[in-house]
VEXZA-192684 format. One record per residue: residue in three letters; x, y, z of N, C-alpha, C in turn; residue number from 1. Coordinates in pm, 1 decimal, padded with zeros to 6 digits, always signed. Layout:
<atoms>
[atom 'ALA', [X, Y, Z], [X, Y, Z], [X, Y, Z], NUM],
...
</atoms>
This chain:
<atoms>
[atom 'MET', [+06493.8, +20607.2, +07835.6], [+06502.7, +20463.7, +07855.6], [+06451.0, +20426.8, +07994.1], 1],
[atom 'ASN', [+06412.6, +20304.1, +08005.7], [+06359.8, +20252.9, +08131.6], [+06452.4, +20141.5, +08180.6], 2],
[atom 'HIS', [+06538.0, +20173.1, +08275.4], [+06634.1, +20076.9, +08328.7], [+06606.3, +20051.9, +08476.9], 3],
[atom 'THR', [+06652.4, +19938.6, +08524.1], [+06637.9, +19903.6, +08665.6], [+06774.4, +19874.7, +08725.6], 4],
[atom 'ILE', [+06796.8, +19928.6, +08844.0], [+06912.0, +19891.3, +08925.3], [+06855.9, +19830.0, +09051.9], 5],
[atom 'ALA', [+06899.4, +19708.8, +09083.1], [+06851.9, +19638.9, +09202.0], [+06969.7, +19610.9, +09295.0], 6],
[atom 'ILE', [+06947.9, +19636.1, +09421.1], [+07045.0, +19601.2, +09524.5], [+06970.5, +19511.4, +09621.8], 7],
[atom 'GLU', [+07006.0, +19384.4, +09622.3], [+06933.8, +19286.4, +09703.0], [+07024.0, +19228.8, +09811.5], 8],
[atom 'GLY', [+06962.2, +19200.1, +09924.1], [+07033.6, +19129.3, +10029.8], [+07121.4, +19215.1, +10117.2], 9],
[atom 'ILE', [+07082.4, +19341.0, +10139.7], [+07156.7, +19424.0, +10235.1], [+07123.3, +19370.5, +10374.4], 10],
[atom 'LYS', [+07220.0, +19307.1, +10438.6], [+07196.8, +19243.4, +10569.1], [+07235.4, +19339.9, +10680.9], 11],
[atom 'ILE', [+07139.0, +19363.9, +10768.9], [+07160.5, +19459.9, +10876.8], [+07102.2, +19404.4, +11006.5], 12],
[atom 'TYR', [+07175.7, +19420.9, +11114.4], [+07125.8, +19386.6, +11247.0], [+07068.4, +19513.5, +11307.4], 13],
[atom 'ALA', [+06941.8, +19508.4, +11351.5], [+06876.2, +19628.8, +11403.1], [+06783.0, +19593.3, +11518.2], 14],
[atom 'TYR', [+06720.8, +19694.4, +11575.3], [+06645.2, +19679.5, +11700.6], [+06500.2, +19724.5, +11687.7], 15],
[atom 'HIS', [+06433.9, +19685.2, +11579.9], [+06294.3, +19721.8, +11558.3], [+06202.6, +19616.2, +11620.3], 16],
[atom 'GLY', [+06082.8, +19659.5, +11658.8], [+05984.5, +19565.1, +11708.8], [+05900.7, +19624.1, +11820.8], 17],
[atom 'CYS', [+05785.2, +19566.0, +11838.8], [+05690.9, +19613.0, +11941.3], [+05724.7, +19560.9, +12080.0], 18],
[atom 'LEU', [+05794.6, +19449.0, +12088.0], [+05826.5, +19390.0, +12218.2], [+05948.3, +19457.4, +12279.9], 19],
[atom 'PRO', [+05945.7, +19479.2, +12411.2], [+06061.2, +19541.5, +12477.3], [+06191.3, +19463.9, +12455.1], 20],
[atom 'GLU', [+06180.5, +19331.1, +12447.5], [+06299.6, +19247.7, +12427.2], [+06367.1, +19277.1, +12293.3], 21],
[atom 'GLU', [+06286.6, +19313.1, +12193.3], [+06342.9, +19340.0, +12061.4], [+06431.4, +19464.8, +12063.0], 22],
[atom 'ALA', [+06398.7, +19558.2, +12150.4], [+06481.3, +19678.3, +12163.2], [+06615.3, +19646.2, +12228.2], 23],
[atom 'LEU', [+06618.8, +19541.3, +12307.4], [+06742.3, +19502.0, +12376.2], [+06824.4, +19402.3, +12296.7], 24],
[atom 'VAL', [+06757.2, +19303.7, +12241.0], [+06825.3, +19192.1, +12174.8], [+06848.8, +19219.3, +12026.4], 25],
[atom 'GLY', [+06752.2, +19279.0, +11960.6], [+06764.1, +19305.4, +11817.6], [+06738.5, +19183.3, +11732.6], 26],
[atom 'GLY', [+06756.5, +19198.9, +11603.1], [+06733.5, +19089.0, +11510.8], [+06792.9, +19116.9, +11373.6], 27],
[atom 'HIS', [+06784.2, +19017.4, +11288.4], [+06840.5, +19025.2, +11153.4], [+06734.2, +19072.5, +11054.5], 28],
[atom 'TYR', [+06776.7, +19160.6, +10964.9], [+06689.6, +19217.5, +10863.0], [+06760.6, +19214.1, +10728.4], 29],
[atom 'ILE', [+06680.2, +19213.4, +10622.2], [+06734.1, +19222.7, +10486.8], [+06659.1, +19333.8, +10414.1], 30],
[atom 'VAL', [+06734.4, +19421.5, +10350.0], [+06676.7, +19530.7, +10271.4], [+06707.6, +19504.2, +10124.6], 31],
[atom 'ASP', [+06604.0, +19510.6, +10042.0], [+06617.7, +19500.6, +09896.8], [+06564.6, +19629.6, +09836.8], 32],
[atom 'VAL', [+06638.9, +19685.4, +09740.9], [+06600.7, +19811.5, +09678.7], [+06600.8, +19794.0, +09526.5], 33],
[atom 'TYR', [+06492.7, +19838.3, +09464.3], [+06478.1, +19832.4, +09318.6], [+06450.1, +19973.2, +09269.7], 34],
[atom 'MET', [+06535.3, +20025.0, +09181.3], [+06522.8, +20163.0, +09135.1], [+06507.3, +20169.1, +08984.1], 35],
[atom 'LYS', [+06410.4, +20248.1, +08939.6], [+06393.3, +20277.5, +08797.0], [+06472.6, +20403.0, +08766.7], 36],
[atom 'THR', [+06549.2, +20396.7, +08659.3], [+06635.8, +20508.1, +08622.2], [+06665.2, +20500.3, +08473.1], 37],
[atom 'ASP', [+06745.9, +20589.4, +08427.1], [+06794.3, +20586.6, +08288.4], [+06946.6, +20594.3, +08294.6], 38],
[atom 'PHE', [+07012.1, +20482.0, +08270.6], [+07159.2, +20483.2, +08275.4], [+07222.1, +20477.8, +08135.9], 39],
[atom 'THR', [+07151.3, +20534.1, +08038.3], [+07203.2, +20540.6, +07901.8], [+07338.2, +20611.3, +07897.2], 40],
[atom 'GLN', [+07349.7, +20721.7, +07969.2], [+07475.0, +20798.0, +07969.6], [+07588.1, +20716.8, +08031.4], 41],
[atom 'ALA', [+07558.8, +20642.6, +08137.5], [+07661.8, +20560.3, +08202.2], [+07712.5, +20451.5, +08107.8], 42],
[atom 'ILE', [+07625.1, +20401.2, +08023.6], [+07666.4, +20301.9, +07924.2], [+07770.4, +20363.0, +07829.3], 43],
[atom 'LYS', [+07747.0, +20487.3, +07792.7], [+07837.5, +20555.8, +07700.4], [+07969.9, +20595.3, +07765.6], 44],
[atom 'THR', [+07961.9, +20646.6, +07889.2], [+08081.0, +20703.4, +07952.8], [+08156.8, +20605.9, +08042.5], 45],
[atom 'ASP', [+08088.6, +20499.7, +08086.2], [+08147.8, +20404.8, +08181.2], [+08192.5, +20476.5, +08308.9], 46],
[atom 'SER', [+08110.7, +20575.2, +08350.4], [+08145.2, +20656.6, +08467.0], [+08039.5, +20642.4, +08576.2], 47],
[atom 'LEU', [+08085.4, +20625.1, +08698.4], [+07996.3, +20616.9, +08814.1], [+07914.7, +20744.6, +08831.5], 48],
[atom 'LEU', [+07967.8, +20855.5, +08786.8], [+07898.0, +20983.8, +08799.0], [+07769.0, +20988.0, +08718.0], 49],
[atom 'ASP', [+07753.5, +20896.7, +08622.4], [+07636.5, +20896.2, +08535.5], [+07535.6, +20787.8, +08570.2], 50],
[atom 'THR', [+07545.2, +20733.7, +08690.7], [+07450.7, +20630.6, +08733.3], [+07428.0, +20642.5, +08883.6], 51],
[atom 'ILE', [+07362.6, +20544.7, +08941.9], [+07333.8, +20543.3, +09085.3], [+07447.5, +20470.5, +09156.6], 52],
[atom 'ASP', [+07504.3, +20534.7, +09255.8], [+07613.1, +20475.3, +09334.1], [+07554.1, +20377.3, +09435.8], 53],
[atom 'TYR', [+07587.1, +20249.7, +09422.6], [+07534.1, +20146.6, +09512.6], [+07568.2, +20175.2, +09658.4], 54],
[atom 'CYS', [+07686.6, +20230.9, +09680.4], [+07730.2, +20259.8, +09817.6], [+07640.2, +20363.2, +09883.6], 55],
[atom 'SER', [+07590.2, +20457.9, +09807.9], [+07499.1, +20558.2, +09862.1], [+07367.8, +20494.2, +09907.5], 56],
[atom 'VAL', [+07318.8, +20399.4, +09830.6], [+07195.9, +20328.5, +09867.2], [+07218.4, +20248.5, +09995.5], 57],
[atom 'TYR', [+07331.0, +20179.7, +10002.7], [+07365.3, +20102.9, +10121.7], [+07371.5, +20193.5, +10245.5], 58],
[atom 'GLU', [+07436.5, +20308.0, +10232.6], [+07450.3, +20399.7, +10346.5], [+07314.2, +20452.4, +10393.8], 59],
[atom 'ILE', [+07226.2, +20483.6, +10300.7], [+07091.5, +20528.1, +10337.9], [+07020.1, +20418.4, +10415.0], 60],
[atom 'ALA', [+07024.4, +20295.5, +10363.8], [+06958.7, +20183.1, +10432.4], [+07017.8, +20163.6, +10571.8], 61],
[atom 'LYS', [+07148.4, +20166.4, +10582.1], [+07216.0, +20147.6, +10710.3], [+07177.6, +20256.4, +10811.2], 62],
[atom 'GLN', [+07176.1, +20380.7, +10767.2], [+07142.4, +20491.8, +10856.5], [+06997.2, +20484.9, +10904.0], 63],
[atom 'GLU', [+06906.6, +20454.5, +10814.4], [+06764.7, +20449.2, +10853.3], [+06733.5, +20327.0, +10939.2], 64],
[atom 'MET', [+06803.0, +20217.0, +10914.2], [+06782.8, +20097.4, +10996.8], [+06834.4, +20118.8, +11138.7], 65],
[atom 'ALA', [+06923.8, +20212.0, +11158.7], [+06978.9, +20240.1, +11291.5], [+06881.9, +20320.5, +11377.9], 66],
[atom 'ILE', [+06777.1, +20376.7, +11318.0], [+06676.5, +20451.9, +11393.0], [+06565.5, +20355.8, +11433.2], 67],
[atom 'ARG', [+06554.6, +20328.3, +11561.3], [+06458.8, +20228.8, +11610.3], [+06314.4, +20269.9, +11583.8], 68],
[atom 'SER', [+06236.2, +20172.0, +11538.5], [+06092.0, +20187.0, +11520.4], [+06024.6, +20061.3, +11573.1], 69],
[atom 'LYS', [+05902.3, +20075.0, +11617.5], [+05826.9, +19957.4, +11660.2], [+05784.9, +19874.0, +11539.9], 70],
[atom 'LEU', [+05754.6, +19941.8, +11429.1], [+05710.2, +19873.1, +11307.2], [+05815.5, +19889.1, +11197.7], 71],
[atom 'ILE', [+05818.9, +19791.8, +11105.4], [+05913.0, +19802.7, +10994.2], [+05857.9, +19889.2, +10880.5], 72],
[atom 'GLU', [+05728.2, +19913.2, +10880.2], [+05667.5, +19993.9, +10775.3], [+05727.9, +20134.8, +10766.6], 73],
[atom 'PRO', [+05738.4, +20208.1, +10879.3], [+05797.3, +20341.9, +10867.5], [+05945.2, +20340.7, +10829.8], 74],
[atom 'VAL', [+06015.2, +20234.5, +10865.6], [+06157.3, +20225.1, +10829.7], [+06170.5, +20211.6, +10677.6], 75],
[atom 'ALA', [+06090.0, +20124.7, +10618.4], [+06091.9, +20107.9, +10472.9], [+06055.5, +20239.1, +10403.1], 76],
[atom 'GLN', [+05957.9, +20310.0, +10459.2], [+05916.5, +20438.0, +10400.0], [+06028.5, +20540.8, +10405.5], 77],
[atom 'ARG', [+06099.2, +20545.7, +10517.6], [+06210.1, +20641.3, +10530.7], [+06320.5, +20612.0, +10429.5], 78],
[atom 'ILE', [+06352.0, +20484.2, +10411.1], [+06455.3, +20445.8, +10314.2], [+06414.0, +20488.5, +10174.0], 79],
[atom 'GLN', [+06291.0, +20456.8, +10136.4], [+06243.4, +20492.2, +10003.6], [+06244.0, +20644.0, +09983.3], 80],
[atom 'TYR', [+06196.1, +20717.1, +10081.1], [+06190.2, +20863.5, +10071.4], [+06329.2, +20923.2, +10048.6], 81],
[atom 'ARG', [+06425.4, +20878.8, +10125.6], [+06560.8, +20934.1, +10112.2], [+06623.8, +20899.9, +09977.9], 82],
[atom 'ILE', [+06600.6, +20778.4, +09929.4], [+06654.7, +20739.9, +09798.4], [+06598.1, +20831.4, +09690.9], 83],
[atom 'LEU', [+06467.1, +20853.3, +09693.4], [+06404.4, +20938.7, +09592.7], [+06448.8, +21084.2, +09606.1], 84],
[atom 'LYS', [+06469.2, +21129.2, +09727.8], [+06505.7, +21269.4, +09752.1], [+06653.3, +21297.8, +09725.3], 85],
[atom 'GLU', [+06740.3, +21205.1, +09762.8], [+06883.8, +21233.1, +09763.4], [+06961.1, +21182.3, +09642.1], 86],
[atom 'LEU', [+06907.5, +21085.3, +09572.0], [+06983.6, +21025.9, +09461.8], [+06927.3, +21070.6, +09327.3], 87],
[atom 'ALA', [+06997.5, +21162.0, +09264.7], [+06955.2, +21214.1, +09134.8], [+06947.2, +21100.3, +09033.7], 88],
[atom 'GLY', [+06844.0, +21104.1, +08953.7], [+06829.2, +21003.1, +08849.6], [+06736.5, +20888.8, +08885.7], 89],
[atom 'VAL', [+06700.4, +20874.9, +09013.1], [+06606.2, +20769.4, +09052.5], [+06465.5, +20819.8, +09023.3], 90],
[atom 'GLN', [+06397.3, +20751.7, +08932.9], [+06261.8, +20791.9, +08894.8], [+06156.6, +20726.5, +08984.5], 91],
[atom 'LYS', [+06179.6, +20601.4, +09020.6], [+06090.9, +20526.5, +09109.5], [+06178.4, +20436.9, +09196.0], 92],
[atom 'ALA', [+06129.5, +20407.9, +09315.1], [+06204.6, +20318.2, +09402.9], [+06108.7, +20226.5, +09477.1], 93],
[atom 'LYS', [+06143.4, +20099.4, +09480.4], [+06069.0, +20001.4, +09559.9], [+06164.4, +19950.0, +09666.2], 94],
[atom 'VAL', [+06117.2, +19947.3, +09790.1], [+06196.7, +19897.4, +09901.3], [+06122.1, +19782.0, +09965.2], 95],
[atom 'ARG', [+06192.5, +19670.3, +09981.5], [+06138.9, +19555.3, +10055.5], [+06224.9, +19539.9, +10180.4], 96],
[atom 'LEU', [+06158.9, +19542.0, +10295.5], [+06227.7, +19525.1, +10422.9], [+06177.1, +19397.0, +10487.3], 97],
[atom 'THR', [+06268.9, +19303.3, +10506.4], [+06236.1, +19171.5, +10559.3], [+06290.7, +19156.1, +10699.8], 98],
[atom 'LYS', [+06205.5, +19110.0, +10788.3], [+06245.6, +19078.3, +10925.6], [+06255.0, +18926.5, +10935.0], 99],
[atom 'LEU', [+06374.0, +18877.0, +10968.2], [+06395.8, +18733.2, +10977.3], [+06360.4, +18682.5, +11117.3], 100],
[atom 'ASN', [+06300.7, +18566.1, +11124.0], [+06263.7, +18500.8, +11250.1], [+06190.1, +18594.8, +11345.8], 101],
[atom 'PRO', [+06076.1, +18649.9, +11303.3], [+06002.7, +18740.5, +11391.2], [+05948.5, +18664.9, +11513.3], 102],
[atom 'PRO', [+05943.3, +18731.8, +11629.3], [+05892.5, +18664.8, +11749.2], [+05740.2, +18650.2, +11741.3], 103],
[atom 'MET', [+05695.2, +18528.2, +11713.8], [+05552.2, +18501.2, +11700.6], [+05521.5, +18371.7, +11774.9], 104],
[atom 'ASN', [+05395.6, +18341.5, +11787.5], [+05354.1, +18217.4, +11854.2], [+05359.5, +18100.8, +11756.1], 105],
[atom 'GLY', [+05476.3, +18071.0, +11707.6], [+05496.7, +17964.3, +11611.0], [+05617.4, +17997.5, +11526.4], 106],
[atom 'HIS', [+05660.8, +17901.0, +11446.8], [+05779.0, +17922.6, +11363.8], [+05739.6, +17997.0, +11236.6], 107],
[atom 'VAL', [+05794.8, +18116.1, +11220.1], [+05777.0, +18194.8, +11098.2], [+05916.4, +18236.3, +11053.6], 108],
[atom 'GLU', [+05950.7, +18201.8, +10932.2], [+06084.3, +18230.1, +10880.8], [+06109.9, +18379.4, +10862.4], 109],
[atom 'LYS', [+06010.0, +18449.2, +10803.0], [+06030.0, +18591.3, +10776.1], [+05897.3, +18658.9, +10748.7], 110],
[atom 'VAL', [+05897.7, +18789.3, +10768.0], [+05788.2, +18875.1, +10725.2], [+05850.8, +18992.1, +10652.1], 111],
[atom 'TYR', [+05778.8, +19048.7, +10556.3], [+05834.0, +19166.3, +10489.7], [+05724.4, +19262.4, +10450.2], 112],
[atom 'VAL', [+05766.8, +19388.0, +10430.8], [+05680.4, +19490.7, +10375.4], [+05747.9, +19544.7, +10251.2], 113],
[atom 'GLU', [+05666.0, +19591.2, +10157.8], [+05717.9, +19653.7, +10036.4], [+05651.3, +19788.0, +10017.6], 114],
[atom 'ILE', [+05730.4, +19884.4, +09979.6], [+05678.1, +20017.2, +09947.2], [+05727.3, +20051.9, +09808.0], 115],
[atom 'GLU', [+05633.2, +20089.2, +09722.8], [+05669.1, +20122.3, +09584.8], [+05608.8, +20256.6, +09549.6], 116],
</atoms>
């Protein structure tokens, strides 16, 4: 079967960015994760052991967001890599990492990268 589990709106305060001020002040980020899996067994058993634990995805995102990077691209890649490596049953994973109110020469609400 082809099923999707999505975890949207993981809000994290982190210190990514190319500007020195961003390393000191930090900013708000949102992580969205979309995973392809087969949860047919979980439907039958109603057991967390037969599906993807949302808390594990959250912890991976939180841990990787705590590692400072100048760009958000490598952070999104690290999150996706760990999800695919550590969570049994994930066949594909898409990660969207959004930076809110990026420091630019004008008002920009958000920028994001996606890795699939």
